[in-house]
BALOBA-1460 file (C-alpha; in Angstrom, 3 decimals):
// residues 227
<rec num="1" residu="m" x="14.431" y="64.007" z="43.206"/>
<rec num="2" residu="g" x="12.035" y="62.388" z="40.534"/>
<rec num="3" residu="a" x="12.595" y="58.682" z="39.450"/>
<rec num="4" residu="n" x="14.277" y="58.789" z="36.629"/>
<rec num="5" residu="a" x="16.152" y="62.277" z="38.168"/>
<rec num="6" residu="q" x="20.407" y="61.821" z="37.687"/>
<rec num="7" residu="t" x="23.171" y="63.359" z="38.827"/>
<rec num="8" residu="t" x="25.793" y="61.952" z="36.502"/>
<rec num="9" residu="v" x="26.193" y="61.233" z="32.771"/>
<rec num="10" residu="p" x="28.686" y="58.970" z="32.872"/>
<rec num="11" residu="t" x="30.458" y="57.491" z="29.580"/>
<rec num="12" residu="f" x="31.421" y="53.550" z="29.266"/>
<rec num="13" residu="v" x="34.318" y="51.550" z="28.607"/>
<rec num="14" residu="t" x="34.854" y="48.918" z="26.362"/>
<rec num="15" residu="s" x="34.287" y="45.308" z="27.315"/>
<rec num="16" residu="q" x="32.468" y="47.589" z="31.216"/>
<rec num="17" residu="v" x="29.505" y="44.893" z="32.606"/>
<rec num="18" residu="l" x="26.631" y="47.148" z="32.721"/>
<rec num="19" residu="t" x="23.944" y="47.046" z="36.251"/>
<rec num="20" residu="a" x="20.460" y="46.490" z="36.006"/>
<rec num="21" residu="d" x="20.355" y="50.243" z="37.199"/>
<rec num="22" residu="q" x="22.535" y="51.100" z="34.377"/>
<rec num="23" residu="m" x="20.585" y="49.653" z="31.320"/>
<rec num="24" residu="n" x="16.958" y="50.890" z="33.487"/>
<rec num="25" residu="q" x="18.240" y="53.789" z="33.300"/>
<rec num="26" residu="s" x="19.160" y="54.196" z="29.880"/>
<rec num="27" residu="a" x="16.035" y="52.809" z="29.256"/>
<rec num="28" residu="r" x="13.448" y="54.929" z="30.820"/>
<rec num="29" residu="t" x="14.792" y="58.425" z="29.046"/>
<rec num="30" residu="g" x="16.508" y="59.584" z="26.083"/>
<rec num="31" residu="v" x="17.229" y="63.376" z="27.283"/>
<rec num="32" residu="p" x="18.959" y="63.021" z="30.894"/>
<rec num="33" residu="v" x="16.856" y="64.620" z="33.846"/>
<rec num="34" residu="f" x="18.553" y="67.436" z="36.622"/>
<rec num="35" residu="a" x="16.503" y="68.116" z="39.673"/>
<rec num="36" residu="d" x="18.437" y="71.497" z="38.531"/>
<rec num="37" residu="t" x="20.659" y="73.866" z="37.098"/>
<rec num="38" residu="t" x="23.548" y="72.477" z="39.861"/>
<rec num="39" residu="a" x="22.553" y="69.311" z="39.342"/>
<rec num="40" residu="r" x="23.646" y="69.718" z="35.481"/>
<rec num="41" residu="d" x="26.737" y="71.623" z="35.126"/>
<rec num="42" residu="a" x="27.459" y="69.427" z="37.997"/>
<rec num="43" residu="a" x="27.078" y="66.373" z="35.742"/>
<rec num="44" residu="f" x="29.091" y="67.005" z="32.460"/>
<rec num="45" residu="g" x="32.853" y="67.194" z="32.453"/>
<rec num="46" residu="g" x="34.190" y="64.873" z="35.558"/>
<rec num="47" residu="s" x="36.125" y="61.970" z="35.690"/>
<rec num="48" residu="g" x="34.319" y="58.849" z="33.692"/>
<rec num="49" residu="e" x="31.428" y="61.719" z="32.804"/>
<rec num="50" residu="k" x="30.218" y="62.669" z="28.605"/>
<rec num="51" residu="t" x="31.982" y="65.683" z="28.113"/>
<rec num="52" residu="l" x="29.487" y="68.585" z="27.412"/>
<rec num="53" residu="a" x="28.766" y="69.627" z="24.187"/>
<rec num="54" residu="e" x="26.515" y="70.897" z="21.545"/>
<rec num="55" residu="g" x="23.776" y="69.319" z="20.356"/>
<rec num="56" residu="q" x="23.249" y="67.845" z="24.406"/>
<rec num="57" residu="l" x="19.294" y="67.973" z="25.705"/>
<rec num="58" residu="a" x="19.032" y="68.278" z="29.081"/>
<rec num="59" residu="y" x="15.455" y="68.251" z="30.772"/>
<rec num="60" residu="l" x="15.602" y="70.349" z="34.814"/>
<rec num="61" residu="e" x="12.328" y="68.893" z="37.231"/>
<rec num="62" residu="d" x="12.722" y="72.813" z="38.966"/>
<rec num="63" residu="t" x="11.091" y="73.970" z="36.206"/>
<rec num="64" residu="n" x="9.935" y="71.950" z="33.292"/>
<rec num="65" residu="v" x="12.104" y="72.891" z="30.656"/>
<rec num="66" residu="v" x="13.988" y="70.937" z="28.674"/>
<rec num="67" residu="q" x="17.198" y="72.327" z="27.337"/>
<rec num="68" residu="y" x="20.135" y="72.316" z="24.927"/>
<rec num="69" residu="y" x="23.444" y="72.775" z="25.490"/>
<rec num="70" residu="d" x="24.467" y="75.803" z="21.711"/>
<rec num="71" residu="g" x="28.706" y="74.924" z="21.720"/>
<rec num="72" residu="a" x="28.385" y="77.712" z="24.469"/>
<rec num="73" residu="a" x="25.381" y="78.143" z="26.669"/>
<rec num="74" residu="w" x="22.050" y="76.558" z="27.660"/>
<rec num="75" residu="a" x="19.097" y="77.666" z="26.095"/>
<rec num="76" residu="t" x="15.804" y="76.606" z="26.451"/>
<rec num="77" residu="l" x="14.122" y="74.059" z="24.039"/>
<rec num="78" residu="g" x="10.210" y="73.765" z="25.842"/>
<rec num="79" residu="p" x="7.948" y="74.739" z="27.321"/>
<rec num="80" residu="s" x="6.707" y="76.771" z="23.272"/>
<rec num="81" residu="t" x="4.863" y="79.458" z="24.201"/>
<rec num="82" residu="s" x="5.554" y="82.118" z="26.371"/>
<rec num="83" residu="a" x="5.885" y="81.075" z="30.409"/>
<rec num="84" residu="v" x="7.108" y="82.048" z="33.368"/>
<rec num="85" residu="v" x="9.732" y="80.255" z="33.897"/>
<rec num="86" residu="q" x="10.521" y="81.012" z="38.137"/>
<rec num="87" residu="v" x="10.080" y="83.412" z="40.394"/>
<rec num="88" residu="k" x="11.419" y="84.812" z="43.724"/>
<rec num="89" residu="s" x="10.810" y="87.256" z="45.697"/>
<rec num="90" residu="t" x="11.951" y="89.788" z="48.695"/>
<rec num="91" residu="a" x="9.601" y="92.444" z="51.291"/>
<rec num="92" residu="k" x="11.320" y="94.782" z="52.989"/>
<rec num="93" residu="t" x="9.513" y="96.018" z="56.293"/>
<rec num="94" residu="d" x="11.726" y="97.935" z="58.522"/>
<rec num="95" residu="t" x="12.630" y="101.280" z="57.872"/>
<rec num="96" residu="f" x="15.969" y="103.093" z="55.873"/>
<rec num="97" residu="s" x="16.839" y="106.373" z="55.195"/>
<rec num="98" residu="v" x="19.558" y="108.187" z="53.090"/>
<rec num="99" residu="s" x="20.649" y="111.971" z="52.285"/>
<rec num="100" residu="s" x="23.372" y="111.812" z="50.500"/>
<rec num="101" residu="s" x="22.786" y="112.881" z="46.701"/>
<rec num="102" residu="t" x="24.764" y="109.369" z="46.257"/>
<rec num="103" residu="f" x="22.199" y="106.841" z="44.519"/>
<rec num="104" residu="t" x="22.915" y="104.377" z="47.686"/>
<rec num="105" residu="d" x="21.601" y="100.320" z="48.047"/>
<rec num="106" residu="v" x="18.695" y="100.196" z="50.600"/>
<rec num="107" residu="t" x="19.641" y="97.535" z="52.582"/>
<rec num="108" residu="g" x="17.047" y="94.172" z="52.551"/>
<rec num="109" residu="l" x="15.594" y="95.196" z="48.950"/>
<rec num="110" residu="s" x="17.280" y="93.688" z="46.505"/>
<rec num="111" residu="q" x="16.277" y="90.019" z="44.994"/>
<rec num="112" residu="s" x="18.763" y="87.266" z="43.286"/>
<rec num="113" residu="i" x="17.825" y="84.587" z="39.957"/>
<rec num="114" residu="t" x="19.514" y="82.085" z="38.199"/>
<rec num="115" residu="p" x="18.488" y="82.064" z="34.805"/>
<rec num="116" residu="t" x="17.576" y="78.898" z="33.085"/>
<rec num="117" residu="s" x="18.612" y="79.811" z="29.714"/>
<rec num="118" residu="a" x="20.529" y="83.055" z="27.989"/>
<rec num="119" residu="s" x="18.010" y="83.438" z="25.956"/>
<rec num="120" residu="n" x="15.154" y="84.089" z="28.681"/>
<rec num="121" residu="k" x="14.382" y="87.440" z="29.955"/>
<rec num="122" residu="v" x="13.865" y="89.106" z="33.540"/>
<rec num="123" residu="l" x="10.986" y="90.874" z="34.969"/>
<rec num="124" residu="i" x="11.675" y="93.046" z="37.659"/>
<rec num="125" residu="l" x="8.222" y="94.417" z="40.038"/>
<rec num="126" residu="a" x="9.481" y="97.324" z="42.267"/>
<rec num="127" residu="q" x="7.254" y="99.110" z="44.891"/>
<rec num="128" residu="v" x="9.130" y="101.081" z="47.662"/>
<rec num="129" residu="s" x="7.603" y="103.907" z="49.801"/>
<rec num="130" residu="v" x="9.437" y="106.504" z="50.066"/>
<rec num="131" residu="g" x="9.129" y="109.798" z="52.276"/>
<rec num="132" residu="v" x="10.498" y="113.106" z="52.106"/>
<rec num="133" residu="a" x="9.667" y="116.350" z="53.302"/>
<rec num="134" residu="n" x="8.871" y="119.062" z="49.837"/>
<rec num="135" residu="q" x="12.275" y="117.465" z="47.817"/>
<rec num="136" residu="d" x="12.925" y="115.499" z="44.791"/>
<rec num="137" residu="f" x="14.250" y="111.732" z="45.387"/>
<rec num="138" residu="g" x="15.453" y="109.464" z="42.706"/>
<rec num="139" residu="v" x="15.730" y="105.630" z="42.194"/>
<rec num="140" residu="k" x="16.557" y="103.648" z="40.209"/>
<rec num="141" residu="v" x="16.636" y="99.284" z="39.448"/>
<rec num="142" residu="i" x="21.000" y="97.904" z="39.160"/>
<rec num="143" residu="r" x="20.990" y="94.701" z="38.238"/>
<rec num="144" residu="d" x="24.524" y="93.608" z="39.435"/>
<rec num="145" residu="s" x="26.750" y="96.463" z="39.192"/>
<rec num="146" residu="t" x="25.235" y="97.782" z="36.302"/>
<rec num="147" residu="d" x="22.388" y="100.798" z="36.305"/>
<rec num="148" residu="i" x="19.309" y="98.619" z="33.999"/>
<rec num="149" residu="y" x="16.222" y="101.720" z="34.631"/>
<rec num="150" residu="i" x="17.442" y="104.931" z="34.235"/>
<rec num="151" residu="g" x="17.292" y="108.121" z="32.638"/>
<rec num="152" residu="d" x="19.484" y="108.775" z="30.122"/>
<rec num="153" residu="a" x="22.443" y="111.517" z="30.510"/>
<rec num="154" residu="s" x="21.922" y="115.170" z="29.357"/>
<rec num="155" residu="g" x="23.745" y="117.755" z="30.566"/>
<rec num="156" residu="a" x="24.141" y="118.286" z="34.440"/>
<rec num="157" residu="l" x="20.935" y="116.883" z="34.907"/>
<rec num="158" residu="v" x="19.756" y="114.558" z="37.726"/>
<rec num="159" residu="r" x="19.693" y="110.986" z="36.021"/>
<rec num="160" residu="t" x="16.818" y="109.071" z="38.303"/>
<rec num="161" residu="s" x="13.836" y="106.638" z="36.834"/>
<rec num="162" residu="v" x="11.754" y="108.361" z="39.256"/>
<rec num="163" residu="s" x="12.850" y="112.199" z="40.779"/>
<rec num="164" residu="l" x="8.700" y="112.816" z="42.703"/>
<rec num="165" residu="g" x="9.129" y="116.491" z="44.215"/>
<rec num="166" residu="n" x="7.145" y="118.591" z="46.803"/>
<rec num="167" residu="v" x="5.476" y="115.760" z="48.432"/>
<rec num="168" residu="s" x="3.712" y="116.831" z="51.772"/>
<rec num="169" residu="s" x="6.014" y="116.107" z="54.507"/>
<rec num="170" residu="g" x="5.102" y="113.383" z="57.247"/>
<rec num="171" residu="a" x="3.524" y="112.485" z="53.826"/>
<rec num="172" residu="m" x="4.812" y="109.439" z="51.754"/>
<rec num="173" residu="s" x="5.067" y="108.055" z="47.933"/>
<rec num="174" residu="v" x="4.628" y="104.969" z="46.689"/>
<rec num="175" residu="v" x="7.004" y="104.412" z="43.393"/>
<rec num="176" residu="s" x="5.876" y="101.409" z="41.553"/>
<rec num="177" residu="i" x="8.640" y="99.674" z="38.940"/>
<rec num="178" residu="n" x="7.941" y="97.970" z="36.111"/>
<rec num="179" residu="f" x="10.796" y="96.746" z="33.849"/>
<rec num="180" residu="l" x="12.120" y="93.602" z="31.593"/>
<rec num="181" residu="d" x="15.594" y="93.371" z="31.100"/>
<rec num="182" residu="s" x="17.878" y="90.647" z="29.509"/>
<rec num="183" residu="p" x="20.946" y="89.707" z="31.534"/>
<rec num="184" residu="a" x="21.813" y="86.597" z="28.441"/>
<rec num="185" residu="t" x="23.112" y="85.026" z="31.159"/>
<rec num="186" residu="t" x="22.582" y="81.809" z="33.447"/>
<rec num="187" residu="s" x="24.577" y="83.151" z="36.322"/>
<rec num="188" residu="a" x="23.195" y="84.155" z="40.010"/>
<rec num="189" residu="t" x="22.488" y="87.537" z="39.609"/>
<rec num="190" residu="n" x="21.012" y="89.861" z="41.765"/>
<rec num="191" residu="y" x="19.009" y="93.124" z="41.262"/>
<rec num="192" residu="k" x="18.373" y="95.736" z="44.151"/>
<rec num="193" residu="i" x="17.321" y="99.181" z="44.299"/>
<rec num="194" residu="q" x="18.601" y="102.281" z="44.770"/>
<rec num="195" residu="i" x="17.626" y="105.574" z="46.068"/>
<rec num="196" residu="q" x="19.282" y="109.097" z="46.445"/>
<rec num="197" residu="s" x="18.375" y="112.496" z="48.121"/>
<rec num="198" residu="v" x="18.530" y="115.135" z="45.183"/>
<rec num="199" residu="s" x="17.765" y="118.078" z="47.848"/>
<rec num="200" residu="g" x="20.359" y="116.717" z="50.150"/>
<rec num="201" residu="g" x="17.990" y="116.571" z="53.101"/>
<rec num="202" residu="a" x="16.497" y="113.268" z="54.721"/>
<rec num="203" residu="v" x="14.727" y="110.137" z="52.249"/>
<rec num="204" residu="y" x="13.487" y="107.714" z="54.583"/>
<rec num="205" residu="v" x="11.706" y="104.105" z="52.667"/>
<rec num="206" residu="n" x="8.973" y="102.420" z="54.719"/>
<rec num="207" residu="r" x="8.233" y="105.597" z="56.883"/>
<rec num="208" residu="g" x="7.378" y="109.071" z="56.463"/>
<rec num="209" residu="q" x="9.320" y="112.237" z="57.876"/>
<rec num="210" residu="d" x="6.993" y="112.347" z="60.904"/>
<rec num="211" residu="d" x="7.695" y="108.186" z="61.868"/>
<rec num="212" residu="a" x="5.512" y="107.769" z="64.899"/>
<rec num="213" residu="e" x="2.448" y="108.560" z="61.817"/>
<rec num="214" residu="y" x="3.269" y="106.782" z="58.922"/>
<rec num="215" residu="r" x="5.039" y="102.992" z="58.600"/>
<rec num="216" residu="a" x="4.703" y="101.270" z="55.201"/>
<rec num="217" residu="a" x="6.147" y="98.078" z="53.368"/>
<rec num="218" residu="s" x="8.188" y="97.671" z="50.235"/>
<rec num="219" residu="s" x="9.482" y="94.651" z="47.592"/>
<rec num="220" residu="i" x="11.131" y="93.545" z="44.940"/>
<rec num="221" residu="t" x="10.060" y="90.305" z="42.873"/>
<rec num="222" residu="v" x="12.126" y="88.587" z="40.165"/>
<rec num="223" residu="l" x="10.517" y="86.756" z="37.423"/>
<rec num="224" residu="e" x="12.188" y="84.919" z="34.620"/>
<rec num="225" residu="v" x="10.657" y="84.666" z="31.632"/>
<rec num="226" residu="t" x="10.820" y="82.956" z="28.464"/>
<rec num="227" residu="p" x="10.209" y="85.259" z="25.162"/>
């Protein structure tokens, strides 16, 4: 933590004698400085600490943003122009397969992020290497347990974000996903990739039908961005 970082926002009582440290901390900054959102949240409401109320300001060292509390949630005051606040990424290099028409989590292809402001958005960038043989497959993105990147329902049609058919036996296809989500939360949020076999045959991630010939990797990256 930096020289101005705090772990608590104390309240003082009548006749209390303040230490030099306490006076210096107050003089150095009018806005409490915290290492991250966890330290910020822990600094209010405890014994001898200030009660969190509308109008409270805070500076976060890990993301270099100023926030204010609007009475219900923290919102980002600055930077004033659109910017990337934080980036989280996961790469998957091992293989995975599914033969079910039910969408299934791709093990190891998920990423969590804790937004610093409920007004910020999350950009999801994913690349999924898929191997099939002359059949359809579907891929979609889930936020926690909610579908966020999938086609609209229409009768009995299969709903996916992508459905590719007639891929040559042994070959691989790369599915690229680029989606801007609005989670509207400052809680930890998990994004993950799910896949299905529309035709009932085996669908592979990071390998072709011929495992000895084709191998690849996949990844998912999430970026918190200001509006």
